[in-house]
N, C-alpha and C positions, 0 to 999 in steps of 0.2 A: 422656292426659297432656299437660301443657304443659312447655315446655322453654325456659329462658332461652338466648338465642343471643348469643354475643359473638364479634365478628370483629376480629382484630388484624392489621394490615398489617405484614409482618416484612421485614428486610434479607437474612437468611440462612435459607432454608427448612430445610436440614438441621440447623443449630444449634438452630433453634426446635423441630423435631420431637424432637430429643434432650431438650431442656428440658421441653417439655410432656409427652412421654412419661413422663419420670420424675415430674413433677408429678402426673400422673394415674393413678400406680401402675403404670407400665409397660403400660397398656392399649394395644392396637393401634388405629390410626386406623381410622375408618369409611370414609373416603375418602381416598386418597392419589394425587395427581397431581403433575406436575412442578412446578406452580406453586401447589399448594393442598393443604391438609390439613385434616381435620375429624374430631373425636371427637364422638360422641354418647353423653355420659355419662349413666347412669341412677342413680348413687348420690350425686348432689349436689342438694340443695334450694338455693334461692337467697334470699340476704340482700341486697337492693338498697337502697342509701341515696343520697341526694343532699344537698348542702350548699352554702350560700352563705357562704363564709368567707374570701373574698379570694384563693383559689387560681385558677389559670388554668382556665377552663372546658374541659370534656372529661372523658375517662376520667382519674380520679385515681390510683386503684389498684384492683387486683382481689384478692379474698381467698377464703379457704375457712375458714368457721367450723366448728369441731368441739365436740363435747359432752364429751369425757373427757380426761384428761391422757394416756392411752394413745393416743388419736387425734392428739393434738397431737404427741407424740413421733413418731408414725408420718408425720405431714405434715412435720415438721422434717427427718426422715430422708430424705423425698423432695426436699426443698430441697437437702440435702447431696448426694444422688445427682445432681441436675442440674448439680453441680460449679460452683455460684456462690456468692459470699460470702452469709453468712447473719448476721443481727443478731437476737439473742434479746432479749426484754424480758419481765420477769416484774412482775405487778401494775402495769401501766401504765394510766393513765387516758385514754382516747380515746373520742370519739363517745358521750358520756354513759355510759361503761361502764368497769369495772376489768376488765382482761384480761391473760392471758399470752399471748404472741404471738412470731412470728418474721417477719422480712422478708427479702426477696431482690428482685432487679431481674432481669426476663427479658432475653433478647438485644436487644430493641428499646428498652430503658430503661423498660418498664412495671413500676411496683412491684407486688409480690405479697406478701400477708400470710397467715398462717395463724394463727388465734386461738382461744381459749377464753374466753368471757365468764364472769367470776366473780361480779360483782354490778353493779347500776346504780350510776352516779355523778352527783352533782348538777351537775357542770360538764362542759363539752364535752371538755376535756383539759388535759393538762400536758405539758411537753416530755419526750420519751422519753429525752433526754440530760439527766439531772437536773444535771450539772455546769454546763450552759448554760440552766437553767431561766429565768433572767430575760432572756437574750439571744434566745431563740426565741419566736416568736408560737405561741399555741395552734393556729392554722391548720396548724402543721407537725407537730403530735402524731401525727398518722395517716399517717405516712409513714416511709420508711426513712431512717436517718441518711445524711447527705450522704457519708460514707465509703464506704457501701454502693455507693451510686450511682457514685461515683468509681472503685471498685474494679472494677465491671462494666464501665465504660467503657474500662478499660485491658485487659480480658480478651480 
């Protein structure tokens, strides 16, 4: 078996262990040290994407794609259990797909999404905040609203 590895540098290990523990369904870490924690998850396949759309290079966001509405509800409940602000979106267009999704931001400011793809879309995206559709660039459609990021930074 091959496994995708993602390593995120964090500011507060305990806060991050709480967040990721909730995100991963309260699974116990495989390795837990005073300065390091690792989960070896077996129930996630990987959807890895890259883009060149004017955003700062590096990790843009991390997400978990689900297949059913029930799985999406379960993941949204995990976001809520992590005690972080959540922004839900329905039938949003992003990354050439129409999806239902939710966003949060982890303790380091890394954006996390959970989503269920409904169908393909002919365009990269449209603003997730339809009241500002003209003001926002399509490069920002696949990220949480600025209000979620600001709420997290005050937490």
